[in-house]
N, C-alpha and C positions, 0 to 999 in steps of 0.2 A: 452627120454622127456614124458610123459604124456601130455593129454590135460589140459587144468586150468580147474576147477569140483566147483561146490557149495560150496565144502568140503573146498576146498584150497582159495578161499578167503571169508571165512566166520573163518577160519583159521586166514587167517594176522587182519585181522579185530576187532579178538578177544587181539592185544596187543596194548597198547595208542603208542606209535611207530611204529604199522602196520596202523592203522588208520590217524594218521597222516603222513607217507611214500603215502600212497593213495588218503589222499582229498588234495596233496599238488600235483603229480603228475600221478594220474591217471582216477580219477574219470571222465575223460573229454576226453580219449581214453580206447576203448575197445581194438585194440590193443596191446596201453601199461601197460595197467591193467595185461591182456594174459599175458606178457610176464614177465613183473619182480615180476608176483606172483610168476611165476612156477616155476623164477630162484630164486628169494629170498626164497621160497620154499623150493629147493635141497639143495641151500648152508647151508639156518639154519641144516637142517637134516643132513645134512653130519658135520657139525661139532656140532651137541649134540648140538644143542641151539636157543631158540627163538629167537624174534625181537625185547623185550628190557633185554636179557639179548647182545644182538649182540650191543645196544646203549649203557654199561657198560661200552664194551671195548674201544671207545670214549668217555670218562668221557668232560665238561669242565671245563669252569678254577673256575667257583664256586665248581663243585661238586667236585674236588681237593682242593683246602682248609679246604670246609669240612670234607678229606677222613686222612690230615694232623693234622685236629686239633682235631676228635677223636681220635684221633696215630695211625687211619690204614696202610697200605703202599697205596700211591695211584697207582695206573695204569699209565703204560709207555700211555708216551698220544700219539704215537706211534703205539697203542698195536696191535688196531683193523688192520690200514698199515700192519704190520709185519704178522698178520691171513689174510689175503689172499692173502697179496703177493702168502708164502708159501701154501696158496692156490693151486693160482694159478700154482704150479710151479708140479702140477701134469701133471706127461707127458699122463696121460688117457684120459686128458681134451684134446678135438680141439683147435686146436687155433680160430675158431671162438665161437664157446662155451664162451671157456677162457672171452671172448673182452666184449661176452655178459652177462657177469658175472661181471665184473668188468662192466660196464657200469651200471648195476642193481644197487650189492651194492652201488659202490657209490653217484647213486641216493639217497640210501635209509639216507646215513648216511646225502647229503646234507639232504635232504625231513627234515631232525631231530635238526637243524643247528649244524652239527657237519663234516664238510668237512672233505673227508680225502686227503691228501698233493698230490697236482696236478703232483709230481714225482708216483703216487701210479702206479705203473700198466705201466707207459711209454712205457717199454719194449713189451708190447702187440699190435703188429704191428695184423690189420686187414687185414688176406691171400686175396690173388690175386684173383677178383673178376670174380666170372667164367661167364661169356658170357651164358644168355640164351635168345634166339628167338622164341617168340610167335607163335606157328602154330594157322591157324586159330578154328581149332578144341580146340586146349587152350580157344581161344577168350567165344569159342563158349559157356565154362562149365565156365569161370569167368563169361560172361554176367551171367547164371544162379543165378549166388553167388551176385550178386552186386544187392545191398537194394535199392536200386531207381534208376532212370531215364537217372538222372542227374550221377550219375556215370558208365552206361552202355554207353552213350553220350560216354565221355570221353573217354572211354575204346577202341573204335569204331574210337573213332577221329584219336586220336594217332597209330590203328593200319590201319588207311590211309594217315593219317596225321600225320609223328613223328618227332615232336620238343621237344625242349630239356625244362623239367621244370618252368626252368625260365623262357624258352615263353612262356611259355602256360599264369604266372599267368599278363601277359602283352596283350594278344587278349585279342578283344572287340566281341562287333558280325557284326560292322560294315566290321571289315576283313571276314568277311562270304562274298565272293561276291559268289552270284547268274549266272548260268549258265543255257541257254535255249540246258539243256543235260540229257538227262533219265537216263546216267547210268553213271554222275558222275553230279551233279547238285550245287555244290558249288567247289568254288577254292581261295586260301586263299593267299595271297601274303606279307612277315613281309623284312620289310628293314632288314640293319645291324643292327639297334642302337636297336633292340629289339630281340637280338643274342647274345650268344657265345662271350661274348668278345666291345663286344656297338659297334660295327665298328671302331674300334682304331687298330693303326696293320696294322698287316695280315691279321685282321679279319672287311678291311674297306668296300673289296665287295663281302663278304659274304652280301644273302639273305635267304629266303626258301620261297618257291614256291612249296605248297601243295594241294591235291585233297580230296574233302569227293568224295568217292562212293556213290550211292541210300541207300544201307543199315547203314551205318552210318547218312544219311541225314533225314533215316527213323524215326530213333532214338533220332538229334536231334528235329521230333518234335514231341515225346513223354517227353522231355527232356522241351521242348517249357507248353507241356499244364498240367507239372507237376510246373511248377515254380508261371502261372495263380491258382493251386490248392492251391498253398503255399502261396499263395496272394505277392509276387514275385513279384514288378516290375521295368522294365530292356527298354533300348535304345539302340540304338548303337551304345555310349559312354560307355557301362554295360557292366565289365568282362563278357565273355562270361562264364565262370562260375564260379558258385556265391553259397557262404555260403549258409549252410538254418540254423543255427545255430551257436548261438558263444563257441568259442572258446578259449582255452590256448593258440594259437595262431594264434592268432590278429584279428582273422573274427568274420562279426555280419553277424544277416540275411538280405545279400541281395550285404553283399561286398563281396570281392571278394576273391575265395576262394584259400586255402593257402598253404590245407596238403594235397596231392597229392596221399605218399606211399602208407598213410594205407588202402585205396581207396582196391589201389592195395593188401597190404598184406593179409589181412582177405579173401577177396574175394578165393587169393591163401588157405590157410590155410582153408579155407570147402573144394574149390573144389578138390585139390590134399593130401589132408591131409601133413604125414610127409616129406611127396618125398620141400627136399628141392630145388633140381633138378625145381620144377613144381610154386616158389618163386616169381612170375615176381615181379619188380614196371617197373613206366614211363617209364625209362631212357631203358628197355632193348625191346621197342618198335624198338628203331632205325635201328634196320638195320631188321628191315622186309620189306619193298622195296625192300633193295640190296641182300637179301635172295635170294626173287622170281625174281630178276632181275636174276639173275645166277646158275635159274633152263634152263634145257636145251631147254623146252620147250618154252620161250618165246624166249632164241637167244639172248638177250639183252647187249648191253652191259656198267659191274652198274657204267664206271663211268659218267656216262650221270647222271646218280639218284642223282648227289650232291646239284643238287637245288633243289632234294628231300626231303634232310637231313638237311640241314642249310651248309652245304659243299660249300667254293664259289669254284667252277670252273675253270680249269685251260685250256691252253691252244685249242685244237678242241672244247673242253668241253665250253673253253667258251661262243659257239654261239649262245647256250640253254640257254641264261642266260643274255645276255646284250641288250633286242632290244630293247627301246625304251617308247616299247608300253605296254610291259607285269601290272604296275602296273591297266592300264584299260579291259585287255584280257588277258588268259595266252597265252605263247609262246606252237603252233597247235605241235608242235617234239613232247614239255613235254608233252602235254595232251594227243597226243595215246599215247608214251611210255607208262603214266597210265595208259591207257584203254585195253596193255598191258597184266599187270599185273591182273587184276580185277576177272581174274577166279581161281587165288591162291591169293588173298582176299578175295571176298565172299564165306558165310557159303553155303554148297550144301541145308542148308533148304531154301533161299531163290530160290524157284520154279520159279516164276514169273521170273529177273532178270536171271538167270540160263537159261531161255528157250530163251530170250533174246538173251542176248552172243549165246547158240548158233544158235539162226534159220541167227543171223547176219554174221556168220563163213558160215550157210551155200549159204549161199549171196554171200558169198564175190567168192565160192567156186565154187561155177554158173556161178557170173562173168567170171571170171578164164579162166571157159571150155567153155562158150563163148567167149571169144579175143580167144581164144588157135580156137576154131572152125572154125573163119570168117582168123585166117593167113596163118590155113592150104588150105581153101576156094583161098585165093588168090596168097599161093603157087605157089596151081594148076592151076590158072589160066596164072598166072608165064613162069609156066615150060612148057604152051603149047604153050604160045607167044614164048618160048625161041625155040623153035623148028625149031621156020623158020628163025634166025638171023643168023648170020655170027658167029663163032667163037670169033670174036674180039669183038661184040654186043650184046652178049651170055656174056662174060666173064664180060665186066662193071656193065649188067643186073644185073646177080649172084652176085655181093659188093653191091652192091644200097640194091636191096634185105634184103643182111646180117646188113648193117647200121638198116634199117630200123626194125627188127625183133630183131637189140638189145636195139634199143631205145623201142620196146614193151615190152622185160620181166626188163626196166627199170622200 
């Protein structure tokens, strides 16, 4: 498919049914406009008809009566359904494209008050969704295509703290809990009632413990400034992600953001063109941290990440998610686990933080070497001391040394 052009939009708006379609279904969403216009034009071009002629394939009751009164042969009221199904029977059209065409055409007829039958296209099933896990580089490219600071913060929030869209809508500013930590300035704690399953049945003990790394926190500050510039006030009970304008999804300026998918769809198209493997959705960020934990350089048990992705911990992992103090401060083991992921979550362009992480690593390596040096010195003094002991006393002393070394390494 070619990209939407001004001539495509002009073509659509040159027809009465096209203008109706645009006003009813498209004018508040650039993504919907692009998708519907491109695919309706393809459908019309392939059939050799224009939008107004498509409408005539689905006459309403009044039009049927007029045809009969004029002695004309009335069109089969299901003609539009038949034409569409015959078109979708073409094996050259991919399953995913068939679904888009079906949605577009049914939406077109619906906008013109000529709904197709519900069973039309029922056999067209969505192909199995391919798992796409964005990399840090992907996120950087997406950021460059985001239209505002809110969407940029949304992007890095999900990369750092992957919650489901249903939970995103329920987060408020008081959920952002400050930490006195330069690398991880914020954390969040979400109970089961705001997660998948609403805390019922097998989801009863689920919870989400998430962290925002410093790059995400930087984007948060830029988002706050943007809210002020737009004159949008907020308090601790306001939704974190706020709408900038009225839209058909039920949002008003200053209310909670409802439609998160469009932000990623638009940016993905601009960043990666027609490469559908890079057309990300908010859900694609669910496996970012789990994937990082599988990195050999991290060497962490991915199962320990369950609270970081809203999954209920079981077995030994449950000990990381069930401390009574968690609502006041994060579990120390989970925080350290998240910090292990930082080199693989933060863009290389953030030089200061990368330098800080490298400096921390150097300091840790230096500390380990110093400790090893001290152990070697102690061992040397002990060996001199042991040379003056009996065989039995020497054996007892050596066993004690091994115990000390074991504790030190642990």
